[in-house]
N, C-alpha and C positions, 0 to 999 in steps of 0.2 A: 579483672582477675577470675583466671578461670581457677576452679579447686576440684575438677574431677582429672581422674586419670585418663591419659589414651589408651588407644585399645590393649596394645601392644604392654602396657604397664598394670592393664587389669587383669589380662593373663596371666600375667608374671605374677603376681598378687595372689589369686585364687591358686595357681598351680603348685606355687613355693607353700602357701598353706595348708592344703591338701598333705604333699608332701612331710611339712614338718608334724603335722598333727599326726599322720598312720607310723612314719618313721623314727622322727627323733624325739615328740616328747614321749615315747614309753619308754626310751633309755636315759632320759634327760639326768634323775637322779642318780642312774649306775655310772653317766659320765661324771659327774660329781665326785661320788664315793670313790673310784676307781680313776681317779684324774687322769683318765685318759680316752680318748679318740676310737671306738672300733676300726678295723681295717676298712669298712666299706665307705667312711663319710666320704673320706676327699673325692674317692671317684663317680660318688652319687651324685658331690654336686658337679663335678665334670660335665658329666651326664646331661646337668642340667643346664647347662652353659653358661655357669657362675662364677667360674673362676676368673674368666677374663670379660665381666659383665660389661667396662666401660669400652673395649679394645677392638679397635676395627674387625672386621672380619675377614679382611686378608692376611690378618697374623692368628687367626683360629679365634675372635673375641665376638663377643656379643653386637658392638659397637651400639652399645644403649648409652642413657646419660646418667647424669649425678644422682636426677631422682630417679631413676630405675635401681641404681645401687641404694641409695637410701631405702627403699622398698624391700631390699632382697634384706639388709640390716634388719631393718623392723622385725618381718616375718620370723628370721633366725631367732633374733632376739626374744619372743614369745617365747618360746619352747626352750632356748639353750643357747644365753647369750656367750657362754664359754665359744661354741663353735662360731659363733656371728664375728666375735675379736679376732678368730682366728685366722677367718674368711677376709676381714677386713685389712688383717696384715698384709695378707698374700694378695688379693687381686684391687688394692687401694693404694695403701703404704708401698707396694715394690712393683707388680703390672701395670699401673695408673701411675706411678711416678715414672718409670723407664720411660710410656710410650711419648708421655708429655714433654720429655728431656733428653730422650737417647737422639743417636746418631741412626740413620737409616741401617747401616750396618749393626748396631747394638739392638737395633729394635728386632732385623730379622734373627739374629743368634739366638736371642731370650725370648722375647715373647711367645711364639708358638708353642714352649716347652712348658710358659707359665699359665699358658690361657687351656693348654690341653691338663693340666694337673701333674704332666707328669712330673713337674718341679714345684716345689713349694716355697715361696717367697717370704722373705722379711725386711724390716726396715731397721736400720741402727742410729741413732742419735745419742741416747742416752746412757750415761757413764756412771760409775761409783760418786764424781764428785758432783757433776752436773746433771740435772734433769729439766727442771722448767726451765732454768738458765739456759738452752740450747747451746746457744753461741762460744759459751765458755771449756766445751770441749777440749780435752786436752790430749786424745791420739792423735800421734804425727805421721807425718807423709812424709817421707825425702825421695828426689829421685835420684833413680841409678840406674844410668844408661838408658834401654827401653823400658826401665817399671819401675813402679812405686816400693818402698819397703815400707810400710806400715806398722807401728806401734801401739799400743794401750791396751784396754779395757772396755767393753760393750755392758751394759745390763739392763736387766728387766726387757728384754727384747722378745716380743712374743713373736713366736714360732723360731726362736731362735736355736732351741735344739732340734729341730728336723730340719731345717731352711735350705736348700739347697743355692738358690740367688736370694743376693741380699745389698741394698742399696745401703751404703754405708759412710760416714762422714769424719772428714779426720780436717788436722790442722797440716796444711801445706805451706802456709807464712803465717808463724804465728806474731811477727810483728806489724801484720796487718788486722788481727782481730777479726772479725765477724767476716771482714773480705780478705781474708784466708783460707778459709774455710773450701775443701774440695770437694766433692761426692765422687763414690767410687762403687760399680759393680764387684760384688766379690762373688764369686762361688767359694763352697765348702772344700773344695778340693783343694783350693791354693797351697802353696808350702807356705809353712808360719802361720795358718791359719787353724783354731781348733775352737772347739766349744767348753765351757765351764761348766759349771752345776748348775740342775737344773732348779728355779725357784718353786719351793711350794707355797701357795696363794691361801687367802682366806674364802677367795671367791675367782669365779672364771675358771674353775678348777676344770680341768679338760684341753685347755689351751695352754701349750707349753710354751713355759715362758724361761728365758734362761741366762746367761755369760759369754757373751765371745771374747776369745782372747786373741791376739793379733802380736808375736813375736818376730819381727823382721820379717814380717808376711807379704809375699811378693804379690803385685798386680799390675799385669801389665798395662801400657800407657793408655792403648787402647782401651781399657778399661773404667778411665774416667769419664765421670755422667757432666753432661755440659759443656766444660771446660775447667782448666784449673783456676783453683779461685772463686769460679761461680757457685760452689754449690750453696752458699745463703738461699742466691734464688732458688734452686732447687728446693732447698727446706722452707722457705717461704709459701712459697707458689702450694705446696704440697699440704701444709698446716690447714688453709682454711676448706679444701674438700676433706681433709681428715677429721677436722671437728667437725663439720656437717654431717657425716655417716657415722660417725662415733657416736653423735646425738639420738641419732635415727636408734644406734641401740638403748639407748636410755627410754627411748620412747617405747618401743618394745617390751624391754624388762617392766615399764608401769604400768603396761595395760595388761600385763601378765600379772600384776598383784590385781590390779582390781577386777580383772575376770576371775580371780578366786576369791577376792574378798566379799563379790557379789555372789556367788556359788555357794560361799559357806554362808552369810549374812542370810540364806534362803532355806536354807537346812538347818542351823542351828537353833537349837531351841531352847529358851530358857525364862522361868517363869509363864510355862505353858503356853511361848509362841514364839515365832522367830524372831532371831535377835535382829534382823532386818525390820522390824516393824518399830525398832526403838529410835526417837529421833538422834539419838549420840549416832550411832551406828550410820543412819542415813546423812548424816551429817559430813561424816568423813569420806562417805562414798560419794557422793556430789563434788564435792571439793576434789576429792582424786581425780573424776569426772572432767571437769571443767578444768581442772588445770592441765591435766592431760592434751583436751583437744586444743588449747590453745595453744601450748606446745609442739603439740605437731603440726600446727597450722607454721610457726615458726620454722619450723625444721624444713619442712615442704619450699618454705620459701626460698630460704638458705641454698636448700638445692637446685632450685631454680636460675639463681642467680650466680652460683657456681659455678655450671654451667656455660652460661653468656659471658661470666669471667673467662672463661676458658677460651672462650673465641672470640674472646677481645673488644668484650664489653660490660660495663659496670663493674669492672675491677677493685675498685675502692672502697664500695659498699659491702663486700664478701666479708672483709677484715671482720669487723663488727657485727655485721649479722651473724657471719659462722659461730662467731663466739658467745651472742650472745642466744644462740640455739642451743651451744653446747651447756652455756652456764644455765638454762631455765630447765632444760630436759635432764641436766643432771642432775640437779638440785631436786628434782620434781621426783625422780626417778628411787635418791634415796627416804623422801618423804613417805611416796608409794608404798615402798618396803615396810619402813615401820609404823606407819597404818593398816597394811594386812596384817602385820601381827598383830598389832592391837587388836585387830576384829577377831583373830584367831584365837587369843587370848591365850591360853595356860598351853593347847598346842601348837599354836606358832611357836613358842620358845622351843619347842622338841625338833629333831630330826629328822620325824614323822609327816612332816607336812613341806610342801614346795617354797613355802613362801618364806623358811629361815634362806634357801638358797637364794630367791630372789633379791634379801635384803644383802646379803653377802655379795652377789653379784652387781648392785644397785652403786656400793659405795666407789668401787673403779671410775665409775662416771664421772664422780668431782675431783680425780685427781691424772685419768689418762688424759695426753692430749692438752695437757696444759689444765693446773687447777685453778678451782673454781676461782681462787684470787688470781690470778693471771688473766683469767677469762674476763673478771673486771678492769681489769688494768687496762687491756687492750681495747676495749670499749672505750673506756673512761679516754683514753687517749685518744683514738677515734674520734671522740667528738670534740674533746678539749683542744686538739691539732697543737697539745704542749711540747 
């Protein structure tokens, strides 16, 4: 197995790392406090060619693979997990999903503006009464002439308050259960579509999260994605890549926790010497490093297999592998955040040091894209074949 990036991936990681250190790191705390991104952030990501990272060049994308998307997610998350989350919702959950399942006409219509950053994307599955049980959604879609009328409410939608293009799921045939779900491409200007309240969160502040409201929302029939009652295929195909990429966010967050902990352990003195000289501090740092390296390799492997799966190979393996990557990295990030605060002691409990933000951000990784409990169910189901 190859354990090195190719040249384009190395260049991507190095250039993005420099951008994050020089442009994002100085404002990460301000983003957290204000709960908003500066106006220049999205255009800057567009200039770097990141908004359509996995989309072919003919649509304005970078034509990169899932591992490259993982590199972007990891690097952004080292300094600003909130931005990485919104970037993922746009580039992976929306744009990548569209490319994989859209018709030629739909690709031509939506992908160029998404890849250029002219329009921002989102994915809408979660509802007030359905989270991990995604197939139990209540939003309905009824055919009327040459359009569909959608009614329902979506919640916890990343980029929801600002999105121009949304991949949204609704029930077109309630009697068929999961097989009666259809994916639609929604534009914010559609009649009957509106945004609800913006949700204030404990972590990933800056990344806008909110409600979407559909009241007889008129969606043209040409905006059905992949076909009527075929939404479950779109949903399941996208979840493996989503879990893999979000796992990289947890890796980047855990790396930040480790980096801050090492720096502080070198500088902070107690009893006349750096606290890094004490074995119990060394143990925490050593455990963080070992677990991080193991989880990172699993995430990279999942990314490679995810790309192969989308090209028609090793499709059955990615289900449990992506779930395992998200499970291991998510719980690692949470532990790393807790360990960092413990190493910082009383200072870590204040808002003056970034480790408090790391822990608040890390918690999402055991909840988003399927909770840790659901990930364990997926892994066990795939292994036991029950």
